[in-house]
Each structure stands twice: as structure tokens, then as C-alpha cells.
N, CA, C and O atoms as CSV, one atom per row, in Angstrom:
chain,resi,resn,atom,element,x,y,z
A,1,UNK,N,N,135.307,53.323,179.197
A,1,UNK,CA,C,134.392,54.183,179.009
A,1,UNK,C,C,134.734,55.515,179.295
A,1,UNK,O,O,135.163,55.800,180.413
A,2,UNK,N,N,134.587,56.420,178.364
A,2,UNK,CA,C,135.158,57.841,178.501
A,2,UNK,C,C,133.727,58.836,179.149
A,2,UNK,O,O,132.587,58.819,178.684
A,3,UNK,N,N,134.169,59.572,180.214
A,3,UNK,CA,C,133.129,60.390,180.555
A,3,UNK,C,C,133.327,61.847,180.428
A,3,UNK,O,O,134.226,62.326,181.119
A,4,UNK,N,N,132.641,62.642,179.659
A,4,UNK,CA,C,132.859,63.983,179.548
A,4,UNK,C,C,131.823,64.820,180.605
A,4,UNK,O,O,130.697,64.406,180.878
A,5,UNK,N,N,132.424,66.109,181.167
A,5,UNK,CA,C,131.468,66.618,181.962
A,5,UNK,C,C,131.440,68.246,181.450
A,5,UNK,O,O,132.491,68.820,181.163
A,6,UNK,N,N,130.428,68.759,181.390
A,6,UNK,CA,C,130.022,70.265,181.031
A,6,UNK,C,C,128.981,71.011,181.828
A,6,UNK,O,O,127.994,70.479,182.335
A,7,UNK,N,N,129.224,72.023,181.881
A,7,UNK,CA,C,128.158,72.823,182.933
A,7,UNK,C,C,127.795,74.117,181.855
A,7,UNK,O,O,128.426,74.317,180.818
A,8,UNK,N,N,126.770,74.854,182.277
A,8,UNK,CA,C,126.418,76.129,181.739
A,8,UNK,C,C,127.137,77.204,182.350
A,8,UNK,O,O,127.931,76.876,183.232
A,9,UNK,N,N,127.030,78.429,182.067
A,9,UNK,CA,C,127.656,79.435,182.651
A,9,UNK,C,C,127.153,79.715,184.130
A,9,UNK,O,O,127.882,80.365,184.879
A,10,UNK,N,N,126.077,79.301,184.516
A,10,UNK,CA,C,125.727,79.612,185.970
A,10,UNK,C,C,126.099,78.474,186.944
A,10,UNK,O,O,125.761,78.470,188.127
A,11,UNK,N,N,126.931,77.364,186.255
A,11,UNK,CA,C,127.249,76.505,187.148
A,11,UNK,C,C,128.812,76.499,187.156
A,11,UNK,O,O,129.382,76.592,186.069
A,12,UNK,N,N,129.566,76.394,188.334
A,12,UNK,CA,C,131.094,76.580,188.296
A,12,UNK,C,C,131.522,74.960,188.171
A,12,UNK,O,O,131.301,74.153,189.074
A,13,UNK,N,N,132.016,74.701,187.204
A,13,UNK,CA,C,132.348,73.190,186.964
A,13,UNK,C,C,133.876,72.974,187.255
A,13,UNK,O,O,134.730,72.666,186.423
A,14,UNK,N,N,134.049,73.186,188.553
A,14,UNK,CA,C,135.324,73.018,189.104
A,14,UNK,C,C,135.899,71.282,189.052
A,14,UNK,O,O,135.180,70.299,188.874
A,15,UNK,N,N,137.119,71.294,189.226
A,15,UNK,CA,C,137.801,69.801,188.987
A,15,UNK,C,C,137.112,69.118,190.122
A,15,UNK,O,O,136.768,67.972,189.833
A,16,UNK,N,N,136.835,69.474,191.244
A,16,UNK,CA,C,136.197,68.603,192.389
A,16,UNK,C,C,134.842,68.046,191.654
A,16,UNK,O,O,134.641,66.843,191.482
A,17,UNK,N,N,134.009,68.998,191.274
A,17,UNK,CA,C,132.769,68.607,190.605
A,17,UNK,C,C,132.906,67.521,189.603
A,17,UNK,O,O,132.446,66.391,189.761
A,18,UNK,N,N,133.507,67.894,188.652
A,18,UNK,CA,C,133.983,66.991,187.458
A,18,UNK,C,C,134.355,65.539,187.993
A,18,UNK,O,O,133.916,64.523,187.454
A,19,UNK,N,N,135.161,65.525,189.046
A,19,UNK,CA,C,135.578,64.243,189.527
A,19,UNK,C,C,134.388,63.448,190.334
A,19,UNK,O,O,134.342,62.230,190.505
A,20,UNK,N,N,133.596,64.260,190.713
A,20,UNK,CA,C,132.633,63.756,191.828
A,20,UNK,C,C,131.648,63.187,190.576
A,20,UNK,O,O,131.278,62.018,190.683
A,21,UNK,N,N,131.255,63.868,189.529
A,21,UNK,CA,C,130.055,63.398,188.540
A,21,UNK,C,C,130.944,62.163,187.820
A,21,UNK,O,O,130.297,61.223,187.358
A,22,UNK,N,N,132.360,62.143,187.717
A,22,UNK,CA,C,132.601,60.922,186.979
A,22,UNK,C,C,132.594,59.607,187.953
A,22,UNK,O,O,132.435,58.470,187.508
A,23,UNK,N,N,132.744,59.837,189.028
A,23,UNK,CA,C,132.605,58.733,190.153
A,23,UNK,C,C,131.246,58.377,190.146
A,23,UNK,O,O,131.062,57.164,190.249
A,24,UNK,N,N,130.183,59.117,190.050
A,24,UNK,CA,C,128.975,58.711,190.089
A,24,UNK,C,C,128.435,58.134,188.897
A,24,UNK,O,O,127.573,57.260,188.984
A,25,UNK,N,N,128.893,58.571,187.704
A,25,UNK,CA,C,128.337,57.760,186.619
A,25,UNK,C,C,129.114,56.490,186.633
A,25,UNK,O,O,128.482,55.438,186.540
A,26,UNK,N,N,130.476,56.462,186.743
A,26,UNK,CA,C,131.163,55.201,186.569
A,26,UNK,C,C,130.575,54.121,187.669
A,26,UNK,O,O,130.402,52.943,187.358
A,27,UNK,N,N,130.335,54.544,188.753
A,27,UNK,CA,C,129.600,53.706,189.659
A,27,UNK,C,C,128.138,53.202,189.201
A,27,UNK,O,O,127.832,52.017,189.330
A,28,UNK,N,N,127.473,53.913,188.798
A,28,UNK,CA,C,126.185,53.661,188.153
A,28,UNK,C,C,126.471,52.622,187.017
A,28,UNK,O,O,125.763,51.628,186.856
A,29,UNK,N,N,127.400,52.876,186.352
A,29,UNK,CA,C,127.290,52.002,184.992
A,29,UNK,C,C,128.328,50.845,185.098
A,29,UNK,O,O,128.596,50.117,184.142
A,30,UNK,N,N,128.885,50.730,186.318
A,30,UNK,CA,C,130.113,49.751,186.546
A,30,UNK,C,C,129.812,48.357,185.760
A,30,UNK,O,O,130.671,47.855,185.036
A,31,UNK,N,N,128.664,47.828,185.933
A,31,UNK,CA,C,128.266,46.405,185.605
A,31,UNK,C,C,127.796,46.508,184.009
A,31,UNK,O,O,127.572,45.491,183.352
A,32,UNK,N,N,127.690,47.658,183.539
A,32,UNK,CA,C,127.524,47.366,181.878
A,32,UNK,C,C,128.338,48.457,181.401
A,32,UNK,O,O,127.889,49.172,180.505
A,33,UNK,N,N,129.630,48.700,181.954
A,33,UNK,CA,C,130.482,49.599,181.394
A,33,UNK,C,C,131.342,49.100,180.090
A,33,UNK,O,O,131.957,49.901,179.385
A,34,UNK,N,N,131.322,47.928,179.889
A,34,UNK,CA,C,132.108,47.280,178.832
A,34,UNK,C,C,131.097,47.485,177.540
A,34,UNK,O,O,131.563,47.324,176.413
A,35,UNK,N,N,129.804,47.818,177.702
A,35,UNK,CA,C,128.930,48.047,176.456
A,35,UNK,C,C,128.983,49.531,176.314
A,35,UNK,O,O,128.575,49.991,175.247
A,36,UNK,N,N,129.400,50.306,177.179
A,36,UNK,CA,C,129.301,51.925,176.900
A,36,UNK,C,C,130.680,52.414,176.619
A,36,UNK,O,O,131.630,52.112,177.341
A,37,UNK,N,N,130.794,53.270,175.431
A,37,UNK,CA,C,132.081,53.865,175.090
A,37,UNK,C,C,132.362,55.283,175.617
A,37,UNK,O,O,133.452,55.723,175.981
A,38,UNK,N,N,131.221,55.891,175.592
A,38,UNK,CA,C,131.117,57.378,175.965
A,38,UNK,C,C,130.237,57.682,176.995
A,38,UNK,O,O,129.332,56.870,177.187
A,39,UNK,N,N,130.305,58.817,177.809
A,39,UNK,CA,C,128.908,59.411,178.422
A,39,UNK,C,C,129.285,60.549,178.503
A,39,UNK,O,O,130.419,60.851,178.874
A,40,UNK,N,N,128.273,61.479,178.124
A,40,UNK,CA,C,128.567,62.898,178.276
A,40,UNK,C,C,127.285,63.477,179.347
A,40,UNK,O,O,126.107,63.124,179.372
A,41,UNK,N,N,127.982,64.465,180.175
A,41,UNK,CA,C,127.194,64.918,181.297
A,41,UNK,C,C,127.258,66.332,181.116
A,41,UNK,O,O,128.274,67.012,180.974
A,42,UNK,N,N,125.999,66.726,181.138
A,42,UNK,CA,C,125.680,68.330,181.030
A,42,UNK,C,C,124.869,68.903,182.222
A,42,UNK,O,O,123.658,68.689,182.274
A,43,UNK,N,N,125.476,69.597,183.145
A,43,UNK,CA,C,124.663,70.392,184.103
A,43,UNK,C,C,124.335,71.725,183.813
A,43,UNK,O,O,125.048,72.507,183.183
A,44,UNK,N,N,123.306,71.942,184.263
A,44,UNK,CA,C,122.744,73.329,184.045
A,44,UNK,C,C,121.895,73.889,185.147
A,44,UNK,O,O,121.438,73.129,186.001
A,45,UNK,N,N,121.659,75.179,185.174
A,45,UNK,CA,C,120.679,75.943,186.081
A,45,UNK,C,C,119.740,76.640,185.342
A,45,UNK,O,O,120.010,77.721,184.818
A,46,UNK,N,N,118.481,76.017,185.244
A,46,UNK,CA,C,117.385,76.487,184.337
A,46,UNK,C,C,116.980,77.855,184.750
A,46,UNK,O,O,116.544,78.678,183.944
A,47,UNK,N,N,117.122,78.070,185.946
A,47,UNK,CA,C,116.434,79.365,186.421
A,47,UNK,C,C,117.706,80.604,186.628
A,47,UNK,O,O,117.472,81.700,187.137
A,48,UNK,N,N,118.742,80.276,186.243
A,48,UNK,CA,C,119.927,81.124,186.667
A,48,UNK,C,C,120.081,81.271,187.845
A,48,UNK,O,O,120.110,80.316,188.621
A,49,UNK,N,N,120.220,82.609,188.241
A,49,UNK,CA,C,120.557,83.161,189.367
A,49,UNK,C,C,119.297,83.607,190.416
A,49,UNK,O,O,119.456,84.205,191.480
A,50,UNK,N,N,117.914,83.132,189.801
A,50,UNK,CA,C,116.776,83.417,190.239
A,50,UNK,C,C,116.395,82.421,191.465
A,50,UNK,O,O,115.672,82.792,192.389
A,51,UNK,N,N,116.969,81.090,191.376
A,51,UNK,CA,C,116.638,79.935,192.294
A,51,UNK,C,C,114.961,79.654,191.993
A,51,UNK,O,O,114.186,80.241,191.238
A,52,UNK,N,N,114.790,78.691,192.765
A,52,UNK,CA,C,113.370,78.189,192.651
A,52,UNK,C,C,113.476,76.612,192.713
A,52,UNK,O,O,114.535,75.994,192.603
A,53,UNK,N,N,112.254,76.059,192.902
A,53,UNK,CA,C,112.207,74.610,192.990
A,53,UNK,C,C,112.558,73.875,191.788
A,53,UNK,O,O,112.170,74.241,190.679
A,54,UNK,N,N,113.306,72.815,191.981
A,54,UNK,CA,C,113.687,71.935,190.600
A,54,UNK,C,C,114.313,72.620,189.558
A,54,UNK,O,O,114.034,72.403,188.379
A,55,UNK,N,N,115.408,73.696,190.043
A,55,UNK,CA,C,115.993,74.452,188.794
A,55,UNK,C,C,117.419,73.843,188.480
A,55,UNK,O,O,118.163,74.363,187.647
A,56,UNK,N,N,117.699,72.897,189.078
A,56,UNK,CA,C,119.021,72.388,188.519
A,56,UNK,C,C,118.859,71.114,187.511
A,56,UNK,O,O,118.075,70.217,187.820
A,57,UNK,N,N,119.435,71.063,186.588
A,57,UNK,CA,C,118.964,70.079,185.365
A,57,UNK,C,C,120.454,69.353,185.047
A,57,UNK,O,O,121.538,69.920,184.912
A,58,UNK,N,N,120.145,67.887,184.971
A,58,UNK,CA,C,121.540,67.256,184.637
A,58,UNK,C,C,120.894,66.267,183.423
A,58,UNK,O,O,119.839,65.647,183.558
A,59,UNK,N,N,121.603,66.249,182.409
A,59,UNK,CA,C,121.420,65.543,181.037
A,59,UNK,C,C,122.435,64.608,180.969
A,59,UNK,O,O,123.557,65.018,181.264
A,60,UNK,N,N,122.307,63.431,180.645
A,60,UNK,CA,C,123.344,62.402,180.508
A,60,UNK,C,C,123.188,61.391,179.045
A,60,UNK,O,O,122.186,60.717,178.807
A,61,UNK,N,N,124.118,61.448,178.369
A,61,UNK,CA,C,123.874,60.678,176.910
A,61,UNK,C,C,124.932,59.702,177.060
A,61,UNK,O,O,126.061,60.024,177.427
A,62,UNK,N,N,124.560,58.412,176.759
A,62,UNK,CA,C,125.579,57.358,176.782
A,62,UNK,C,C,125.410,56.999,175.392
A,62,UNK,O,O,124.345,56.976,174.774
A,63,UNK,N,N,126.644,56.702,174.929
A,63,UNK,CA,C,127.093,55.963,173.584
A,63,UNK,C,C,126.978,54.370,173.828
A,63,UNK,O,O,127.496,53.950,174.862
A,64,UNK,N,N,126.429,53.568,173.081
A,64,UNK,CA,C,126.418,52.206,173.524
A,64,UNK,C,C,126.599,51.704,172.208
A,64,UNK,O,O,125.927,52.056,171.239
A,65,UNK,N,N,127.621,50.783,172.194
A,65,UNK,CA,C,128.351,50.181,170.967
A,65,UNK,C,C,127.044,49.703,169.923
A,65,UNK,O,O,126.045,49.152,170.384
A,66,UNK,N,N,127.165,49.919,168.862
A,66,UNK,CA,C,126.010,49.748,167.925
A,66,UNK,C,C,124.599,50.262,167.816
A,66,UNK,O,O,123.725,49.930,167.016
A,67,UNK,N,N,124.566,51.148,168.795
A,67,UNK,CA,C,123.216,51.573,169.121
A,67,UNK,C,C,123.283,53.208,169.003
A,67,UNK,O,O,124.307,53.878,169.134
A,68,UNK,N,N,122.156,53.631,168.767
A,68,UNK,CA,C,121.882,55.160,169.081
A,68,UNK,C,C,122.070,55.593,170.289
A,68,UNK,O,O,121.725,54.846,171.204
A,69,UNK,N,N,122.558,56.676,170.553
A,69,UNK,CA,C,122.720,57.274,171.742
A,69,UNK,C,C,121.514,57.347,172.772
A,69,UNK,O,O,120.429,57.790,172.395
A,70,UNK,N,N,121.715,56.896,174.121
A,70,UNK,CA,C,120.585,57.001,174.969
A,70,UNK,C,C,120.773,58.375,176.041
A,70,UNK,O,O,121.772,58.744,176.659
A,71,UNK,N,N,119.465,58.920,175.988
A,71,UNK,CA,C,119.617,60.314,176.652
A,71,UNK,C,C,118.482,60.182,177.681
A,71,UNK,O,O,117.371,59.681,177.508
A,72,UNK,N,N,119.051,60.798,178.905
A,72,UNK,CA,C,118.080,60.765,180.063
A,72,UNK,C,C,118.459,62.326,180.827
A,72,UNK,O,O,119.584,62.825,180.799
A,73,UNK,N,N,117.366,62.888,181.436
A,73,UNK,CA,C,117.540,64.121,182.135
A,73,UNK,C,C,116.730,64.006,183.424
A,73,UNK,O,O,115.687,63.359,183.514
A,74,UNK,N,N,117.339,64.732,184.470
A,74,UNK,CA,C,116.767,64.543,185.739
A,74,UNK,C,C,116.864,66.202,186.103
A,74,UNK,O,O,117.797,66.914,185.732
A,75,UNK,N,N,115.676,66.678,186.926
A,75,UNK,CA,C,115.760,68.017,187.338
A,75,UNK,C,C,115.488,67.748,188.811
A,75,UNK,O,O,114.686,66.858,189.096
A,76,UNK,N,N,116.080,68.430,189.751
A,76,UNK,CA,C,115.915,68.559,191.138
A,76,UNK,C,C,116.272,69.891,191.693
A,76,UNK,O,O,116.683,70.841,191.028
A,77,UNK,N,N,116.087,69.870,192.891
A,77,UNK,CA,C,116.417,71.363,193.850
A,77,UNK,C,C,117.829,71.574,193.756
A,77,UNK,O,O,118.271,72.715,193.614
A,78,UNK,N,N,118.693,70.413,193.835
A,78,UNK,CA,C,120.149,70.730,194.006
A,78,UNK,C,C,120.812,69.975,192.912
A,78,UNK,O,O,120.223,69.100,192.277
A,79,UNK,N,N,122.040,70.322,192.698
A,79,UNK,CA,C,122.710,69.677,191.355
A,79,UNK,C,C,122.939,68.141,191.869
A,79,UNK,O,O,122.607,67.151,191.218
A,80,UNK,N,N,123.546,68.119,193.111
A,80,UNK,CA,C,123.717,66.671,193.664
A,80,UNK,C,C,122.689,65.725,193.351
A,80,UNK,O,O,122.961,64.642,192.833
A,81,UNK,N,N,121.413,66.109,193.666
A,81,UNK,CA,C,120.378,65.512,193.410
A,81,UNK,C,C,120.099,65.105,192.010
A,81,UNK,O,O,119.645,63.979,191.805
A,82,UNK,N,N,120.313,65.863,191.097
A,82,UNK,CA,C,119.920,65.991,189.849
A,82,UNK,C,C,121.091,65.058,189.082
A,82,UNK,O,O,120.821,64.267,188.178
A,83,UNK,N,N,122.132,65.242,189.488
A,83,UNK,CA,C,123.273,64.328,188.995
A,83,UNK,C,C,122.882,62.708,189.307
A,83,UNK,O,O,122.795,61.875,188.405
A,84,UNK,N,N,122.651,62.391,190.807
A,84,UNK,CA,C,122.342,61.110,191.351
A,84,UNK,C,C,121.017,60.706,190.577
A,84,UNK,O,O,120.867,59.537,190.221
A,85,UNK,N,N,120.051,61.678,190.316
A,85,UNK,CA,C,118.879,60.945,189.553
A,85,UNK,C,C,119.081,60.773,188.164
A,85,UNK,O,O,118.536,59.765,187.716
A,86,UNK,N,N,119.625,61.376,187.459
A,86,UNK,CA,C,120.313,61.194,185.938
A,86,UNK,C,C,121.015,60.108,186.073
A,86,UNK,O,O,120.829,59.300,185.164
A,87,UNK,N,N,121.864,59.748,186.999
A,87,UNK,CA,C,122.873,58.491,186.866
A,87,UNK,C,C,121.972,57.229,187.094
A,87,UNK,O,O,122.260,56.195,186.492
A,88,UNK,N,N,120.908,57.268,187.925
A,88,UNK,CA,C,120.114,56.341,188.143
A,88,UNK,C,C,119.012,55.860,186.933
A,88,UNK,O,O,118.621,54.703,186.775
A,89,UNK,N,N,118.643,56.951,186.183
A,89,UNK,CA,C,118.039,56.772,184.887
A,89,UNK,C,C,118.816,56.191,184.048
A,89,UNK,O,O,118.433,55.189,183.444
A,90,UNK,N,N,119.833,56.632,183.897
A,90,UNK,CA,C,120.964,56.196,182.897
A,90,UNK,C,C,121.213,54.621,183.197
A,90,UNK,O,O,121.103,53.658,182.438
A,91,UNK,N,N,121.457,54.664,184.088
A,91,UNK,CA,C,121.638,52.896,184.587
A,91,UNK,C,C,120.585,51.855,184.118
A,91,UNK,O,O,120.850,50.797,183.548
A,92,UNK,N,N,119.300,52.334,184.458
A,92,UNK,CA,C,118.295,51.549,184.048
A,92,UNK,C,C,118.121,51.442,182.387
A,92,UNK,O,O,117.916,50.421,181.731
A,93,UNK,N,N,118.239,52.538,182.012
A,93,UNK,CA,C,118.053,52.838,180.627
A,93,UNK,C,C,119.078,51.996,179.574
A,93,UNK,O,O,118.737,51.399,178.553
A,94,UNK,N,N,120.382,52.128,180.114
A,94,UNK,CA,C,121.367,51.329,179.542
A,94,UNK,C,C,121.114,49.774,179.696
A,94,UNK,O,O,121.069,48.986,178.751
A,95,UNK,N,N,120.971,49.487,180.898
A,95,UNK,CA,C,120.752,48.051,181.167
A,95,UNK,C,C,119.446,47.561,180.413
A,95,UNK,O,O,119.393,46.352,180.184
A,96,UNK,N,N,118.545,48.233,180.063
A,96,UNK,CA,C,117.342,47.681,179.373
A,96,UNK,C,C,117.947,47.561,177.872
A,96,UNK,O,O,117.792,46.499,177.269
A,97,UNK,N,N,118.582,48.559,177.311
A,97,UNK,CA,C,119.125,48.255,176.123
A,97,UNK,C,C,119.975,47.032,176.032
A,97,UNK,O,O,119.673,46.158,175.219
A,98,UNK,N,N,121.082,46.897,176.858
A,98,UNK,CA,C,121.666,45.628,176.802
A,98,UNK,C,C,121.094,44.630,176.970
A,98,UNK,O,O,121.384,43.746,176.164
A,99,UNK,N,N,120.072,44.289,178.017
A,99,UNK,CA,C,119.162,43.175,178.085
A,99,UNK,C,C,118.645,42.813,176.551
A,99,UNK,O,O,118.801,41.718,176.010
A,100,UNK,N,N,118.065,43.846,176.032
A,100,UNK,CA,C,117.191,43.687,174.884
A,100,UNK,C,C,118.407,43.173,173.687
A,100,UNK,O,O,118.167,42.381,172.776
A,101,UNK,N,N,119.456,43.693,173.891
A,101,UNK,CA,C,120.369,43.096,172.687
A,101,UNK,C,C,120.837,41.657,172.873
A,101,UNK,O,O,121.157,40.932,171.931
A,102,UNK,N,N,120.859,41.223,174.419
A,102,UNK,CA,C,121.253,40.087,174.569
A,102,UNK,C,C,120.166,39.079,174.347
A,102,UNK,O,O,120.438,37.934,173.986
A,103,UNK,N,N,118.721,39.557,174.596
A,103,UNK,CA,C,117.633,38.782,174.231
A,103,UNK,C,C,117.377,38.400,172.542
A,103,UNK,O,O,116.783,37.412,172.110
A,104,UNK,N,N,117.931,39.356,171.859
A,104,UNK,CA,C,117.865,39.286,170.489
A,104,UNK,C,C,118.673,38.036,169.864
A,104,UNK,O,O,118.327,37.320,168.925
A,105,UNK,N,N,119.734,37.979,170.571
A,105,UNK,CA,C,120.946,37.073,170.252
A,105,UNK,C,C,120.382,35.767,170.719
A,105,UNK,O,O,121.055,34.740,170.639
């Protein structure tokens, strides 16, 4: 499973943050990772430098073999909360797709 991480111009996407995101995503999808070929993660600050509640957004897109991409988004007060929230949503969404595929067989 390949994980790509990008940010908008308002979030500093340093190596430590990228490594953290990769760890969170890898852990969240560990038991279904054989079905996922790629995950794209994009972090953004919706209000730029103004601040405000729920102004950090994390969008994750998982490419599942033989399926259309699965996309989730989470908004939170901090980037860490948005990343963890999106990873949880992605885990549940991918699990659902994998379970449906297995039920069809």
C-alpha cells in the first residue's frame, strides 16, 4: 500500500508530519491493506491564517483493487484530530467495501 501526503500552502508539510500521517493511515488500514493499493492524504487549513473552530481539514482517498476510489473528509479544530478522524472514517469505509465484495462472492 502506497501512501502519499500533501498539504495546502497554509500547512507546513515537513517530513515528521508526513511520517506521522503515514503511520496513522497504515495502522488504521492494517487489516485491510492487502486490498488497498494507494492512499492519498491531503491536509488543508480552510480559514488560512484567520483561525476558527473546525478549520483544519483532512481528505483521504483510498484506491481499492477493482473498485472506484473511496473518499472521506474530516474537519476538526486541530490537524491531528482531523487526520485521526479521517483515518477512522476511511477504515470503516474500506472495511465496508471489502465486506460487500466478500459477500458477493
